[in-house]
ZAMARGU-4260 file (C-alpha; in steps of 0.2 Angstrom, whole numbers, plus 5000, padded with zeros to 4 digits):
<rodrens>
0) 4877/5018/4752 | 4880/5021/4770 | 4892/5012/4781 | 4881/5004/4795 | 4888/5011/4813
5) 4890/4998/4827 | 4873/4997/4839 | 4883/5007/4853 | 4876/5009/4870 | 4872/5028/4871
10) 4884/5039/4883 | 4865/5046/4896 | 4863/5026/4895 | 4878/5020/4903 | 4878/5013/4921
15) 4886/5028/4930 | 4901/5026/4940 | 4912/5036/4953 | 4929/5031/4951 | 4939/5037/4971
20) 4957/5037/4976 | 4962/5031/4960 | 4982/5029/4953 | 4986/5043/4943 | 4986/5039/4926
25) 4993/5046/4910 | 4985/5045/4890 | 4999/5041/4878 | 4996/5038/4859 | 4986/5030/4850
30) 4985/5019/4835 | 4975/5014/4818 | 4979/4994/4817 | 4969/4992/4800 | 4975/4981/4786
35) 4977/4990/4771 | 4962/4990/4758 | 4951/4988/4774 | 4935/5000/4771 | 4933/5014/4783
40) 4923/5028/4777 | 4908/5029/4766 | 4903/5045/4755 | 4884/5043/4753 | 4879/5055/4738
45) 4867/5067/4742 | 4859/5072/4760 | 4846/5064/4765 | 4857/5048/4767 | 4865/5054/4784
50) 4855/5054/4800 | 4855/5069/4811 | 4865/5080/4798 | 4859/5098/4798 | 4860/5106/4781
55) 4854/5120/4774 | 4841/5119/4758 | 4852/5123/4744 | 4869/5113/4752 | 4871/5093/4749
60) 4885/5080/4753 | 4897/5071/4743 | 4890/5078/4725 | 4910/5083/4718 | 4916/5078/4702
65) 4927/5067/4713 | 4913/5054/4716 | 4902/5055/4701 | 4886/5056/4708 | 4886/5043/4717
70) 4891/5034/4734 | 4910/5029/4737 | 4919/5021/4747 | 4938/5025/4757 | 4948/5011/4762
75) 4962/5011/4771 | 4978/5013/4761 | 4992/5024/4769 | 4999/5011/4781 | 5000/5026/4795
80) 5001/5019/4808 | 5000/5035/4821 | 4980/5044/4823 | 4980/5054/4809 | 4997/5063/4818
85) 4984/5072/4829 | 4989/5063/4847 | 4988/5081/4855 | 4972/5084/4850 | 4964/5065/4854
90) 4974/5070/4872 | 4964/5080/4877 | 4946/5070/4870 | 4953/5053/4880 | 4956/5064/4896
95) 4941/5073/4897 | 4929/5057/4897 | 4938/5049/4909 | 4941/5067/4922 | 4923/5068/4922
100) 4924/5052/4930 | 4933/5053/4942 | 4948/5048/4935 | 4966/5056/4941 | 4970/5060/4925
105) 4989/5068/4922 | 4985/5081/4908 | 4995/5080/4890 | 5005/5096/4885 | 5012/5100/4869
110) 5029/5103/4879 | 5041/5089/4880 | 5050/5097/4897 | 5033/5099/4905 | 5027/5085/4897
115) 5039/5072/4904 | 5038/5081/4921 | 5018/5078/4924 | 5021/5059/4917 | 5031/5059/4931
120) 5019/5056/4944 | 5008/5045/4931 | 5012/5027/4940 | 5001/5021/4923 | 4999/5024/4905
125) 4985/5024/4894 | 4989/5021/4875 | 4972/5017/4860 | 4973/5005/4847 | 4961/5009/4836
130) 4956/4990/4827 | 4940/4996/4819 | 4933/5011/4809 | 4916/5011/4801 | 4913/5032/4796
135) 4899/5040/4784 | 4906/5058/4780 | 4895/5072/4772 | 4909/5083/4763 | 4897/5101/4759
140) 4894/5108/4743 | 4882/5122/4738 | 4871/5117/4725 | 4862/5138/4721 | 4882/5140/4718
145) 4887/5128/4704 | 4893/5113/4719 | 4904/5126/4728 | 4916/5115/4740 | 4908/5124/4757
150) 4924/5116/4765 | 4917/5107/4779 | 4911/5092/4785 | 4899/5081/4795 | 4895/5065/4798
155) 4897/5050/4810 | 4908/5036/4817 | 4911/5021/4826 | 4926/5013/4829 | 4933/4998/4842
160) 4945/4999/4852 | 4960/4990/4861 | 4965/5000/4878 | 4985/4994/4884 | 4989/5000/4901
165) 5007/5001/4905 | 5012/5001/4924 | 5028/5012/4927 | 5033/5004/4943 | 5032/4987/4936
170) 5039/4992/4919 | 5026/4982/4910 | 5010/4981/4904 | 4998/4974/4914 | 4982/4974/4907
175) 4971/4979/4889 | 4953/4980/4888 | 4939/4984/4872 | 4927/4997/4871 | 4917/5005/4858
180) 4914/5023/4852 | 4903/5032/4841 | 4906/5052/4837 | 4895/5064/4829 | 4894/5080/4820
185) 4878/5086/4815 | 4881/5103/4809 | 4894/5105/4795 | 4912/5113/4803 | 4929/5115/4795
190) 4941/5097/4800 | 4923/5089/4804 | 4930/5074/4795 | 4944/5076/4810 | 4932/5080/4825
195) 4920/5063/4819 | 4936/5053/4823 | 4942/5063/4840 | 4921/5061/4846 | 4920/5043/4842
200) 4939/5042/4852 | 4932/5051/4867 | 4916/5040/4868 | 4924/5025/4867 | 4939/5031/4885
205) 4921/5036/4891 | 4913/5016/4889 | 4934/5010/4895 | 4930/5020/4912 | 4914/5012/4918
210) 4920/4995/4917 | 4922/4988/4930 | 4940/4980/4928 | 4946/4994/4924 | 4939/5003/4939
215) 4950/4991/4950 | 4965/4988/4940 | 4966/5010/4941 | 4962/5009/4960 | 4973/4994/4966
220) 4986/5008/4971 | 5004/4998/4975 | 5009/5003/4993 | 5027/5007/4992 | 5029/5003/5010
225) 5026/4984/5006 | 5038/4986/4990 | 5050/4992/5002 | 5048/4979/5016 | 5052/4966/5003
230) 5066/4972/4996 | 5073/4971/5015 | 5068/4953/5013 | 5080/4950/4999 | 5098/4938/5002
235) 5111/4951/5003 | 5123/4949/4990 | 5142/4954/4994 | 5152/4966/4983 | 5173/4965/4989
240) 5180/4982/4984 | 5196/4991/4985 | 5196/5006/4998 | 5191/5021/4989 | 5204/5034/4983
245) 5200/5051/4984 | 5208/5061/4964 | 5203/5071/4953 | 5193/5066/4939 | 5204/5072/4926
250) 5217/5061/4935 | 5206/5046/4933 | 5196/5048/4918 | 5203/5036/4906 | 5200/5021/4919
255) 5183/5029/4923 | 5179/5030/4902 | 5182/5008/4905 | 5170/5006/4919 | 5156/5011/4906
260) 5145/4998/4894 | 5132/5002/4883 | 5120/4990/4888 | 5108/4982/4872 | 5105/4996/4860
265) 5101/5012/4869 | 5105/5011/4887 | 5121/5011/4898 | 5128/5005/4913 | 5143/5004/4924
270) 5151/4990/4932 | 5152/4993/4953 | 5164/4979/4957 | 5178/4972/4951 | 5171/4953/4948
275) 5158/4957/4934 | 5143/4968/4943 | 5136/4980/4931 | 5121/4992/4933 | 5109/5000/4923
280) 5093/5005/4925 | 5074/4993/4922 | 5069/4997/4906 | 5087/4994/4897 | 5083/4975/4901
285) 5063/4977/4902 | 5057/4956/4907 | 5073/4951/4899 | 5082/4938/4908 | 5099/4942/4898
290) 5105/4954/4885 | 5120/4960/4877 | 5132/4971/4884 | 5147/4980/4874 | 5162/4988/4884
295) 5172/5006/4880 | 5184/4995/4868 | 5168/4987/4857 | 5170/4968/4867 | 5152/4960/4868
300) 5148/4949/4883 | 5129/4941/4887 | 5126/4947/4905 | 5112/4936/4917 | 5097/4948/4924
305) 5104/4947/4944 | 5093/4956/4951 | 5078/4971/4945 | 5069/4984/4957 | 5052/4989/4950
310) 5051/5005/4964 | 5068/5013/4959 | 5067/5007/4942 | 5084/4999/4941 | 5094/4983/4935
315) 5108/4973/4942 | 5120/4963/4928 | 5135/4949/4928 | 5144/4948/4916 | 5162/4936/4914
320) 5172/4951/4903 | 5186/4954/4911 | 5201/4967/4916 | 5188/4980/4916 | 5188/4996/4927
325) 5176/5000/4940 | 5168/5016/4949 | 5170/5021/4966 | 5155/5024/4977 | 5154/5042/4985
330) 5149/5043/5003 | 5132/5044/5009 | 5126/5062/5011 | 5116/5075/5005 | 5121/5081/4987
335) 5126/5101/4988 | 5119/5111/4976 | 5130/5122/4963 | 5142/5105/4966 | 5152/5101/4950
340) 5146/5083/4942 | 5147/5075/4927 | 5140/5059/4919 | 5148/5046/4906 | 5136/5039/4894
345) 5135/5034/4877 | 5125/5044/4865 | 5110/5037/4855 | 5123/5035/4838 | 5135/5025/4850
350) 5149/5032/4839 | 5155/5040/4854 | 5156/5025/4866 | 5159/5030/4886 | 5160/5052/4879
355) 5158/5065/4898 | 5146/5077/4901 | 5148/5092/4913 | 5135/5101/4924 | 5129/5104/4942
360) 5118/5099/4954 | 5104/5112/4954 | 5092/5101/4968 | 5097/5091/4982 | 5083/5078/4980
365) 5065/5078/4973 | 5054/5065/4978 | 5040/5054/4968 | 5031/5039/4971 | 5033/5042/4992
370) 5050/5036/4992 | 5058/5038/4978 | 5071/5053/4976 | 5082/5060/4964 | 5094/5073/4963
375) 5094/5086/4947 | 5110/5090/4938 | 5110/5103/4924 | 5116/5091/4914 | 5111/5091/4895
380) 5108/5073/4892 | 5100/5059/4874 | 5095/5043/4872 | 5109/5031/4876 | 5111/5041/4893
385) 5100/5030/4904 | 5108/5020/4917 | 5121/5033/4917 | 5131/5036/4931 | 5132/5053/4940
390) 5150/5055/4946 | 5157/5069/4957 | 5173/5080/4955 | 5184/5066/4963 | 5176/5050/4952
395) 5165/5043/4964 | 5146/5038/4958 | 5132/5048/4966 | 5119/5040/4957 | 5111/5034/4940
400) 5101/5039/4928 | 5084/5035/4928 | 5081/5033/4912 | 5063/5045/4909 | 5067/5059/4903
405) 5080/5059/4890 | 5070/5074/4879 | 5072/5085/4891 | 5088/5096/4884 | 5093/5105/4901
410) 5091/5095/4915 | 5095/5076/4920 | 5087/5067/4933 | 5099/5053/4944 | 5093/5040/4957
415) 5104/5044/4971 | 5117/5026/4972 | 5114/5023/4990 | 5095/5020/4987 | 5100/5006/4972
420) 5112/4998/4984 | 5099/4998/4998 | 5085/4991/4988 | 5093/4980/4980 | 5101/4973/4997
425) 5118/4975/4990 | 5134/4976/5002 | 5151/4983/4996 | 5165/4975/5008 | 5181/4985/5007
430) 5197/4976/5007
</rodrens>
């Protein structure tokens, strides 16, 4: 007996839309959130159980010994949350639907390097949480050749999807939507089981793209210049620091390492003043008002989140940790290509805190989101280095690791330190 599908409006009968000037959006991932034991697929016996399945005269559905010549049902029991491991294929189907509707979709790619570079352009990330699956599968056998398995499948499926939209500028989930989709494979094909669900996901993405509230969200562009104007309205925060002393980095290394902290469990940060102020990247703190930091000696303490900047993705913390060193700020100037630079951060396993890495500047600045700039350096970093400082040959800070390219093995990107100070309205008073 076939599983009854959801009553879904056919794509050709849906209201037409015209999306213009949409914010760049990228598909991120899909997850199946069915409870264990939930029926999700039926294997009806024989060919007449299916609508629109095109079988030849000598073919039949689900007549193997496994089905015992009767209908059977599959229940979700794997406990896997990933969408069958098909994320790269699912991305193509989701992107196709949204592109056809006029959305500015940042294409998925299998290359981790290029994927991260592309995702920089995206302001919004889209994830699919599959809440319900109803499918009817026809595994085709040829009855003339003694029920030979033809390794092909056809059928249909309906799914219900909850979509989450993550705003990278705000570093938070800003909305969620629901839609349903219908997938049909009429002609039996290899991997037909997979294709049925992928087409249903594609149809659900089409239904999402036609929702007025989703259109308004994606077309509601954040005005970068308005953000900058609001930054200037912040109350200035003055920090007293000693006059910077230029000296070769190898002479200052012990003090530099004492300036680095571990933020939460997967990020770095550094002191910029003697009275406990720490800079890190925004993803290290998220929406928290307090976060645990650990200094170079292993001392753990709670730090207060003082300021956040969504445009640059940075955060300012304050802690009562005493007897720490802090980093001097380099004079503001254009970063010189080929100049030798360093970063000190915490590797992903945190067994070797304050690890120094060396490289050189490859490009002076990158432009993203209009006013945002980056310094590109050939320094390989891993998870744990987000929020780490970029340091010149005299041990002075040039920038802060943006924390969004930690899967790249050859390059890292840093936000110029003086851009951060201006955005946070931090003023350093020397004595």
